[in-house]
C-alpha positions as CSV (number, residue, x, y, z in Angstrom):
1,X,81.7,130.6,41.1
2,X,80.5,128.9,44.3
3,X,83.9,129.1,45.8
4,X,84.2,132.8,44.9
5,X,80.9,133.5,46.7
6,X,82.1,131.5,49.8
7,X,85.3,133.5,49.9
8,X,83.4,136.8,49.5
9,X,81.1,135.9,52.4
10,X,84.0,135.0,54.6
11,X,85.7,138.4,53.7
12,X,82.6,140.2,54.7
13,X,82.4,138.4,58.1
14,X,86.1,139.2,58.7
15,X,85.7,142.9,57.7
16,X,82.7,143.2,60.1
17,X,84.6,141.6,62.9
18,X,87.6,143.9,62.2
19,X,85.4,146.9,62.3
20,X,83.8,145.9,65.6
21,X,87.2,145.3,67.2
22,X,88.5,148.6,65.9
23,X,85.5,150.4,67.4
24,X,86.2,148.7,70.8
25,X,89.8,149.7,70.6
26,X,88.9,153.3,69.9
27,X,86.4,153.3,72.8
28,X,89.1,151.9,75.2
29,X,91.5,154.6,74.1
30,X,89.0,157.3,74.7
31,X,88.1,155.9,78.2
32,X,91.8,155.6,79.1
33,X,92.4,159.2,78.0
34,X,89.6,160.4,80.2
35,X,90.8,158.3,83.1
36,X,94.3,159.6,82.9
37,X,93.0,163.2,83.2
38,X,91.5,162.5,86.6
39,X,93.3,161.8,89.8
40,X,92.7,158.4,91.2
41,X,91.9,158.7,94.9
42,X,92.2,155.0,95.8
43,X,94.1,152.4,93.8
44,X,92.1,149.2,94.3
45,X,93.9,147.1,91.7
46,X,97.5,146.4,90.7
47,X,99.1,148.1,87.8
48,X,101.4,146.7,85.2
49,X,104.9,147.9,86.2
50,X,105.9,148.3,82.6
51,X,103.4,151.0,82.0
52,X,103.7,154.7,83.2
53,X,102.6,155.5,86.7
54,X,99.1,156.9,86.7
55,X,99.1,160.7,87.4
56,X,102.8,161.2,86.3
57,X,104.2,162.3,83.1
58,X,107.1,160.5,81.4
59,X,109.6,163.1,82.6
60,X,108.3,162.9,86.2
61,X,108.5,159.1,86.2
62,X,112.3,159.3,85.7
63,X,112.8,162.2,88.1
64,X,114.0,161.1,91.6
65,X,112.4,164.1,93.5
66,X,109.1,163.6,91.7
67,X,109.1,159.9,92.4
68,X,109.9,160.6,96.1
69,X,107.1,163.0,96.3
70,X,104.7,160.6,94.6
71,X,105.9,157.8,97.0
72,X,105.0,160.0,100.0
73,X,101.6,160.6,98.4
74,X,101.0,156.9,98.1
75,X,102.2,156.2,101.6
76,X,99.8,158.8,103.0
77,X,96.9,157.2,101.0
78,X,97.9,153.8,102.3
79,X,97.8,155.0,105.9
80,X,94.5,156.7,105.3
81,X,93.0,153.5,103.8
82,X,94.4,151.4,106.6
83,X,92.9,153.7,109.2
84,X,89.5,153.7,107.4
85,X,89.5,149.9,107.4
86,X,90.3,149.7,111.1
87,X,87.4,152.0,111.9
88,X,84.7,151.0,109.4
89,X,85.4,147.2,109.1
90,X,85.8,144.3,111.4
91,X,86.8,140.7,110.8
92,X,84.2,138.0,110.3
93,X,85.2,136.4,113.6
94,X,84.9,139.6,115.4
95,X,81.5,140.2,114.0
96,X,80.4,136.7,115.1
97,X,81.8,137.5,118.6
98,X,79.9,140.7,118.7
99,X,76.7,139.0,117.5
100,X,77.0,136.5,120.3
101,X,77.7,139.2,122.8
102,X,74.7,141.2,121.6
103,X,72.5,138.1,122.0
104,X,73.7,137.6,125.6
105,X,73.1,141.2,126.4
106,X,69.6,141.1,124.9
107,X,68.8,138.1,127.0
108,X,70.0,139.8,130.1
109,X,68.0,142.9,129.2
110,X,64.9,140.8,128.7
111,X,65.4,139.1,132.1
112,X,66.0,142.4,133.8
113,X,62.9,144.0,132.2
114,X,60.7,141.1,133.2
115,X,62.0,141.3,136.8
116,X,61.5,145.0,136.8
117,X,57.9,144.7,135.6
118,X,57.2,142.1,138.3
119,X,58.8,144.2,141.0
120,X,56.9,147.3,139.9
121,X,53.6,145.3,139.9
122,X,54.3,143.9,143.3
123,X,55.3,147.4,144.6
124,X,52.1,148.9,143.3
125,X,50.1,146.0,144.7
126,X,51.7,146.4,148.1
127,X,50.9,150.2,148.0
128,X,47.3,149.4,147.2
129,X,47.0,146.8,150.0
130,X,48.7,149.1,152.5
131,X,46.4,152.0,151.6
132,X,43.4,149.8,151.8
133,X,44.5,148.2,155.1
134,X,45.2,151.6,156.7
135,X,41.7,152.9,155.7
136,X,40.1,149.6,156.9
137,X,41.8,149.8,160.3
138,X,40.6,153.4,160.7
139,X,37.1,152.4,160.0
140,X,34.6,150.6,162.3
141,X,35.6,147.2,160.7
142,X,31.9,146.4,160.3
143,X,32.7,144.7,156.9
144,X,35.4,142.3,155.8
145,X,38.6,143.6,154.4
146,X,37.8,142.3,150.9
147,X,34.3,143.9,151.0
148,X,35.9,147.1,152.1
149,X,38.3,147.1,149.1
150,X,35.4,146.4,146.8
151,X,33.4,149.3,148.3
152,X,36.4,151.6,147.7
153,X,36.7,150.4,144.2
154,X,33.1,151.4,143.5
155,X,33.7,154.9,144.8
156,X,36.9,155.1,142.8
157,X,38.6,156.4,145.9
158,X,41.7,154.1,145.7
159,X,44.3,156.0,143.6
160,X,41.5,156.8,141.1
161,X,42.3,153.6,139.2
162,X,39.8,151.1,137.7
163,X,40.2,147.3,138.0
164,X,42.1,147.5,141.3
165,X,40.2,144.5,142.9
166,X,41.1,142.3,139.9
167,X,44.8,143.2,140.1
168,X,44.7,143.0,143.9
169,X,43.4,139.4,143.8
170,X,45.7,138.4,140.9
171,X,48.7,136.4,142.1
172,X,50.4,136.1,138.7
173,X,51.6,139.6,137.5
174,X,52.2,138.3,134.0
175,X,48.4,137.8,133.6
176,X,47.6,141.4,134.5
177,X,46.4,143.3,131.4
178,X,47.6,140.3,129.3
179,X,45.0,140.8,126.6
180,X,46.1,144.4,126.1
181,X,49.7,143.3,125.8
182,X,48.9,140.6,123.2
183,X,46.7,143.1,121.2
184,X,49.6,145.5,121.1
185,X,52.0,142.8,120.0
186,X,49.7,141.8,117.1
187,X,49.3,145.5,116.1
188,X,53.0,145.9,116.0
189,X,53.4,142.8,113.9
190,X,50.9,144.0,111.4
191,X,52.6,147.4,111.3
192,X,56.0,145.8,110.4
193,X,54.3,143.8,107.6
194,X,52.7,147.0,106.2
195,X,56.1,148.7,106.3
196,X,57.8,145.9,104.4
197,X,60.1,145.0,107.3
198,X,59.6,141.3,106.8
199,X,62.8,140.2,108.5
200,X,61.9,142.1,111.7
201,X,58.3,140.9,111.4
202,X,59.5,137.3,111.1
203,X,61.6,137.6,114.3
204,X,58.7,139.4,116.0
205,X,56.3,136.5,115.2
206,X,58.8,133.8,116.3
207,X,59.2,135.4,119.7
208,X,55.6,136.3,120.2
209,X,54.2,135.7,123.8
210,X,52.2,132.5,124.2
211,X,53.2,131.8,120.6
212,X,50.1,133.7,119.4
213,X,51.8,134.5,116.0
214,X,53.2,131.0,115.4
215,X,50.3,129.7,113.4
216,X,49.1,129.1,109.8
217,X,47.4,132.6,109.7
218,X,50.7,134.3,110.2
219,X,52.3,132.0,107.6
220,X,49.7,133.0,105.1
221,X,50.5,136.7,105.6
222,X,54.1,136.1,104.6
223,X,53.0,133.8,101.8
224,X,50.7,136.5,100.4
225,X,53.7,138.9,100.1
226,X,55.3,136.6,97.5
227,X,58.8,137.0,96.3
228,X,60.6,140.3,96.0
229,X,63.3,140.7,93.5
230,X,66.7,141.2,95.1
231,X,65.4,140.5,98.6
232,X,65.2,137.3,100.7
233,X,62.0,135.3,100.4
234,X,59.7,136.6,103.3
235,X,58.1,133.2,103.8
236,X,61.5,131.6,104.2
237,X,62.6,134.3,106.7
238,X,59.5,133.5,108.8
239,X,60.3,129.8,108.9
240,X,64.0,130.4,109.7
241,X,63.1,132.6,112.6
242,X,60.4,130.2,113.7
243,X,62.5,127.1,113.7
244,X,65.5,128.9,115.3
245,X,63.4,129.7,118.4
246,X,61.5,126.5,118.7
247,X,64.3,124.6,120.4
248,X,65.1,127.5,122.8
249,X,61.5,127.5,124.0
250,X,61.4,123.6,124.2
251,X,58.2,123.7,122.2
252,X,58.7,122.3,118.7
253,X,56.7,123.7,115.9
254,X,53.4,121.8,115.2
255,X,53.2,119.3,112.4
256,X,51.3,121.5,109.9
257,X,53.8,124.3,110.1
258,X,56.6,121.8,110.0
259,X,55.4,120.4,106.7
260,X,54.9,123.9,105.2
261,X,58.4,125.0,106.4
262,X,60.1,122.0,104.8
263,X,58.2,122.6,101.5
264,X,59.3,126.2,101.6
265,X,62.9,125.4,102.3
266,X,63.0,122.8,99.5
267,X,61.3,125.0,97.0
268,X,64.0,127.6,97.6
269,X,66.7,124.9,97.1
270,X,67.8,125.3,100.8
271,X,68.3,121.7,101.7
272,X,71.0,122.9,104.1
273,X,68.3,124.6,106.2
274,X,66.1,121.6,106.2
275,X,69.0,119.4,107.3
276,X,69.7,121.7,110.1
277,X,66.1,121.9,111.2
278,X,65.7,118.1,111.2
279,X,69.0,117.2,112.9
280,X,68.5,119.8,115.6
281,X,65.1,118.4,116.4
282,X,63.3,121.8,115.9
283,X,60.3,120.2,114.2
284,X,57.3,118.0,114.9
285,X,58.0,114.8,112.9
286,X,55.1,113.3,110.9
287,X,54.7,110.9,108.0
288,X,53.8,113.8,105.7
289,X,57.0,115.6,106.5
290,X,59.0,112.5,105.7
291,X,57.1,112.0,102.5
292,X,57.9,115.5,101.3
293,X,61.6,115.0,101.8
294,X,61.5,111.5,100.3
295,X,59.7,112.8,97.1
296,X,62.1,115.7,96.8
297,X,65.1,113.2,96.9
298,X,63.5,111.1,94.2
299,X,63.4,114.2,91.9
300,X,66.8,115.7,92.9
301,X,69.3,112.8,92.1
302,X,72.3,114.9,93.3
303,X,70.9,115.2,96.8
304,X,69.0,111.9,96.9
305,X,71.3,110.3,99.5
306,X,70.9,113.3,101.9
307,X,67.1,113.3,101.5
308,X,66.8,109.6,102.0
309,X,68.8,109.9,105.2
310,X,66.6,112.7,106.5
311,X,63.4,110.9,105.6
312,X,64.7,107.8,107.4
313,X,65.3,109.8,110.6
314,X,61.7,111.1,110.5
315,X,60.2,107.7,109.7
316,X,62.1,106.1,112.5
317,X,60.9,108.7,115.0
318,X,57.3,108.2,113.8
319,X,57.6,104.4,114.0
320,X,57.0,104.0,110.2
321,X,59.3,101.0,109.9
322,X,58.4,100.0,106.3
323,X,59.2,103.4,105.0
324,X,62.4,103.6,107.1
325,X,63.5,100.3,105.6
326,X,62.8,101.5,102.1
327,X,65.0,104.5,102.7
328,X,67.9,102.2,103.9
329,X,67.6,100.2,100.7
330,X,67.5,103.4,98.6
331,X,70.7,104.5,100.3
332,X,72.3,101.2,99.3
333,X,72.7,100.1,103.0
334,X,71.6,96.5,102.3
335,X,73.1,94.9,105.3
336,X,71.8,97.7,107.5
337,X,68.3,96.9,106.1
338,X,68.8,93.2,107.0
339,X,69.7,94.2,110.6
340,X,66.6,96.4,110.6
341,X,64.4,93.5,109.5
342,X,65.9,91.3,112.2
343,X,65.5,94.0,114.9
344,X,61.8,94.7,114.5
345,X,60.6,91.3,113.2
346,X,57.3,92.6,112.1
347,X,57.8,92.5,108.3
348,X,55.7,90.0,106.5
349,X,56.4,88.4,103.1
350,X,53.9,90.8,101.6
351,X,55.9,93.7,103.1
352,X,59.2,92.4,101.6
353,X,57.6,91.8,98.2
354,X,56.4,95.4,98.3
355,X,59.9,96.5,99.2
356,X,61.6,94.8,96.2
357,X,58.9,96.2,94.0
358,X,59.8,99.7,95.1
359,X,63.5,99.0,95.2
360,X,64.2,96.2,92.7
361,X,67.9,95.7,93.4
362,X,69.5,92.3,92.6
363,X,71.8,92.5,95.7
364,X,68.8,93.2,98.0
365,X,66.8,90.3,96.6
366,X,69.8,88.0,97.0
367,X,70.3,89.0,100.7
368,X,66.6,88.6,101.5
369,X,66.5,85.1,99.9
370,X,69.6,83.7,101.6
371,X,70.6,82.8,105.1
372,X,72.1,85.7,107.1
373,X,73.9,85.4,110.4
374,X,72.7,81.8,110.8
375,X,69.1,82.8,110.4
376,X,66.8,81.5,107.6
377,X,66.0,83.6,104.6
378,X,63.4,86.3,105.0
379,X,61.8,85.7,101.6
380,X,61.4,83.0,99.0
381,X,63.4,83.5,95.8
382,X,60.7,81.8,93.7
383,X,58.0,84.1,95.2
384,X,60.2,87.1,94.6
385,X,60.6,86.1,90.9
386,X,56.9,85.5,90.4
387,X,56.1,88.8,92.1
388,X,58.6,90.7,89.8
389,X,56.9,89.2,86.7
390,X,53.5,90.2,88.0
391,X,54.4,93.8,88.7
392,X,55.9,94.5,85.3
393,X,59.6,94.1,86.5
394,X,60.3,91.3,84.0
395,X,63.9,92.4,83.3
396,X,64.9,92.0,87.0
397,X,63.1,88.6,87.1
398,X,64.9,87.4,84.0
399,X,68.3,88.3,85.6
400,X,67.4,86.2,88.6
401,X,66.3,83.3,86.4
402,X,69.6,83.5,84.5
403,X,71.5,83.2,87.7
404,X,69.4,80.3,88.9
405,X,69.9,78.6,85.5
406,X,73.7,78.8,85.8
407,X,73.7,76.7,88.9
408,X,72.4,73.5,87.2
409,X,69.8,71.0,88.3
410,X,71.5,70.3,91.6
411,X,71.4,73.9,92.6
412,X,67.7,74.2,91.6
413,X,66.9,71.1,93.6
414,X,68.6,72.5,96.7
415,X,66.8,75.8,96.3
416,X,63.4,74.0,96.0
417,X,63.9,71.7,99.0
418,X,65.3,74.4,101.2
419,X,62.6,77.0,100.4
420,X,60.0,76.9,103.3
421,X,57.8,79.6,101.8
422,X,56.8,78.4,98.4
423,X,54.0,75.9,97.7
424,X,53.9,73.3,95.0
425,X,51.5,75.5,93.0
426,X,54.0,78.3,93.0
427,X,56.8,76.1,91.8
428,X,54.6,75.0,88.8
429,X,53.9,78.6,88.1
430,X,57.6,79.2,88.2
431,X,58.2,76.4,85.7
432,X,55.6,78.0,83.3
433,X,57.3,81.4,83.6
434,X,60.6,79.8,82.7
435,X,59.1,78.1,79.7
436,X,57.4,81.3,78.5
437,X,60.7,83.3,78.7
438,X,62.9,80.8,76.9
439,X,64.4,79.0,79.9
440,X,63.3,75.6,78.7
441,X,66.0,73.6,80.5
442,X,65.3,75.3,83.8
443,X,61.5,74.7,83.4
444,X,62.2,71.0,82.7
445,X,64.5,70.7,85.7
446,X,61.8,72.2,88.0
447,X,59.1,69.9,86.6
448,X,61.5,66.9,86.9
449,X,62.2,67.7,90.5
450,X,58.5,68.1,91.2
451,X,57.8,64.7,89.7
452,X,60.6,63.0,91.6
453,X,59.3,64.0,95.0
454,X,57.4,61.3,96.9
455,X,53.6,61.7,96.6
456,X,53.8,64.6,94.2
457,X,52.1,64.4,90.8
458,X,51.9,67.0,88.1
459,X,48.9,69.2,88.2
460,X,46.7,69.2,85.1
461,X,44.8,72.4,84.3
462,X,41.8,70.2,83.4
463,X,41.8,68.4,86.7
464,X,39.7,70.4,89.1
465,X,39.4,67.6,91.7
466,X,42.9,67.8,92.9
467,X,43.2,69.5,96.3
468,X,46.8,70.5,96.5
469,X,48.2,71.2,99.9
470,X,50.6,74.1,100.3
471,X,53.2,72.1,102.2
472,X,56.9,72.4,101.9
473,X,59.5,69.9,100.6
474,X,61.6,68.1,103.2
């Protein structure tokens, strides 16, 4: 009975699937019938040559005259489409050339407009001076020329304008009525935001005179807009425009906006933009900016290497050598890290212990605890092992102990004698660690070597009178 029920259930599923497929077939037939009744204006996809030609009956498809006529019709449509493409569309390269040409023309226009404004100002200024000088020469010259101009200004007899003396005495035409110009610029920006023209508003803010709109307040206006479905993120548009103009004006964006821009780019998964901004030096580097990229790389394992490289660039520029060294180690550039240590020579043992805590790589620890390029090791292996056990990195410490244990007593003795950093107390701690973790032989070897050294006695925990000197073995 159970098998019967299972078969019946399968039959019902098959029948339901068959019914659904049959309905889809009927729907496709209906759509095809409707399509064949209409004339297709443009054929944008290829047809199966084994099927009838759309728009022709079976009798016409075997008639030479009808086929010739239809061929002429298709050739005309092809010519029409080709002409339309040549008029309405251009290649991507041509578009890039046109954009570049437009940028150059806009720059030339801006230069010409600025020159025109300056010349108009100077022309008006010369007219005012000429008019005032003529009037002063005709007078009895009882007052100075400047006082005469001021007197004319009070009577508003000089072209009927106000503020003539101020403009007359102003040598920089760009400062004339500057407040009015800036106010107009801000009003226009607010108008674009209100109209929802966020792309134009972003470019407007980035090119604002005296950088009056390149601030946190402007950023907050774009941030308040939020995200718009189907549209680019307005805040990201603002930062794209901002960073694209910073290099041109030779004024990098300040540190606060830099950090916010990097956060915005990373939140939108636009690491490519952040890479461009950093490598083109369009930002003001800071420790916080480097930390943002570093933390993002720790979370995004796929782009970790790129983020570490970017963070290292920023840390280097800021003189944050410890963090730059950590980035090198995270990138796996161990020998590059060793060169970095030798180059700056400001890393203490504590700095290196902190480094292996943040980047506990066996290869890194080996390189730090061995001679390199004829120079003594930068760190004591025993100190590194003790530190790893103290910061809950026991697994890494045990791996190092296993490698030391494989070398035998002679290798341990060489290690102890050649280690200039570790005191006798530390070696006894090392022996205790070995004993606690099952390395009895290694513990005994260390204690035996300690006892064999001239003037060295084993330290008893009850003996508080022993004053042990932290000297090295020779």
